[in-house]
N, C-alpha and C positions, 0 to 999 in steps of 0.2 A: 326576638329580633324583629325589626321592622320588615315585614315580608311584602306588604302591598305598597303601591304608590301613595295611598292615603296615610298609611302609618309613617312613611318617610316624610310626607308633607307635614304631618303633625309634629314630628321631631324637629324639622326645620323651623316651623312656626314657634315652637317653644324656645329653641335656641335664639331666635330673633328677639323674642320678648326679653330673654335674660341678657344676652350679650350686646344687643343694640339698645333696647328700651331701658333696662335696669342699670346695667354696668357702663353703658356708653363706650364699649370697646370698639365698636364699628359704627359707621355712619348709617348705612342702609341695610346691610346684610352681612352675616358672618360666613356665608357660604364661600367655598374656595375650590381650588382644583382637586382637592383630595376627596370631596364628597362623592364624586362619581364612582370611586373604588371602595367607598366606605361601607362598613357594616354598622347599622344603627341599632342599638339595643335600647328598647323602651320599657318603662315600668308603667303599667296601666292599673287603674282602679276600676273594678267592675267592667272591664273591657271597653270603657267609654271615656274615661278621664285620664289623660296622659299626665302622670306625676313627674316623670323625668326621662332623660335620654342621655346616651353617651355614644360617641362614634369611635370606631376602630378602623384603621386603614393600613395597608402594607407600605413599607418603606420602598421607594422606587429605586434605590441604589443598593440596598442590602436585602436580599431575598428572604432571609430568615427573621427579619425584624418587622414588627408591627408597632403602630403608634395609637395611643388612646388620646382622646381629647373632646373638647366641646361638651363636657359633662354639665348638664343643665337640669335643675330641679325647679319645678313650679313653686312659687313663693308659698303657696298654701300647704306644701308638703315638705318643706325644709325642716331639718332637725327631727325627722321621723324615721330615719334610717334608709330613705330612698337612695341617697347618694352612695351609701355603703353598699346597698344591694346592687346598684349599677356598676360600681367598681369591681365588686366580686364577680358579677355576671360577665363583665368584660374579660377579667383574668381567666375565668373558667372557659370562655369561648376561645381564648388564645391557646389554652392548654389543649382543648379539644382539637383545634386546628394543627397542633404540633409546632407552634411558633417557637423560634429559638429565643427571641427577646421581645419584650413588651415595654415600651417606653412612653413617657408622657411629660410634657412641660406643664407643671402644676402651679397654679396661683399660690402665692405665699401663704394666704390664710388657710389653704387646704393641705399644706405639707404635713402637718402633724396627723391629720386623719389618714393620709396615705401611709405614713410611717406605721401607724397602728395596724394597718392592713398588710404589713410586711413588705412595703415598698422601700427601696433604698435611694437616697439622694446621691446622684452621680456628679452633679455640677451645681455650683452655687449660682446665685440669681442672675437672670438675664431679663432685661426689660423687653416685654412683648406687648404690643398695643398699649404702652404706657403703664403696664403693671408688672410687678416683680413676679417671676416664675422660676421654678427650680426643675432641672431635668431629673426625673425619677424613673426607676426600673422596678417592675414587679418581679417577685420570686415566682417562677413558673415551675410546675410539677407535672410529672407524667405518671400514669399508672403502670407499675412494673408487674407484668403478667406472671412472672416467676414467683415473686414474693407476695403478690396480691396487696402491695402497699404502694402508697404514693412516694415518689422520690423527686428531689429537685432535679430540674434539667441542668445539664452541664452548661456552665457559663452564665447561669442566672442567679 
């Protein structure tokens, strides 16, 4: 997780390069009202190079729900498993927090990746920032202390 202001600033800078510079989804910045409450999970190489980031934030109207988003991987590290690592790390963090639901609006080109990682499509496409997105939900698990096994959370 991005623990320091410098780590969060690095995450925001990478997001800006990807969502403003490369994809043109935003004009100047992709930052919004959810960043203040967000957890940023970063993937570092040698503790100095930020390969990727994803943010998770609580739903303001549904206490048990969290949202994932702004998954960004530096161009030099794409197709190397960094995105998969970040998605899995975000799901594990939501499980650790005991979150009831974990949702994300996923860009169309990433839907199959999320499906391979056991996410379910809940809603067909919606245009967000000019791009097709699908509402998806992660399968969340908890550790069952009695059986010493993981089990699916009710409702996920």
